Phi, psi and omega in degrees: 000120179287137181224140176225139172271123182236154163237114186263133175259128183228163177303153174270160176289136189297323190258002178223108178307125174086347175275146173287150177301134181295326182296317182298312183293323173298321177295317182284331175293337180282353184268114184294336181282352190244132174250122182272140175250221183291150179228122184197144176050041180071015178232143185225130171279140181206153174240129181259117177249141180220158181274339182204169180295322173299322174294325179295309182296325178291324177293320179295321181293325172296318177296318184287343174277346180291129173295341186274352185248111186264344177189140180242115169268118179266116186251351180201142173224135170223114178246016192295337178263007178265108189288312182219124171208155180246113179291123177286152180294139180269129179284337185266005176091005176093358181287130170255025186287259189297135177281000000 
């Protein structure tokens, strides 16, 4: 099962310095494939779990498409238990950066 550790950059709440936007946190909490960790200063730690490689890429695409996510830092990937997969070529050069 592919697993990735992410740090997501989201807008900050307008009325609370340093806090993440409640709308952004709600959008992220609605994603079943994502487990959220600490949220501070407009950044949220998260773990993305997927059943296979194509699902993993689809989940990253979902995150990149969210208007509440302005940047994705991939800090860890573990594909060690995926026995056989062919990684499709990336049209975007492989970046999971700007959403």
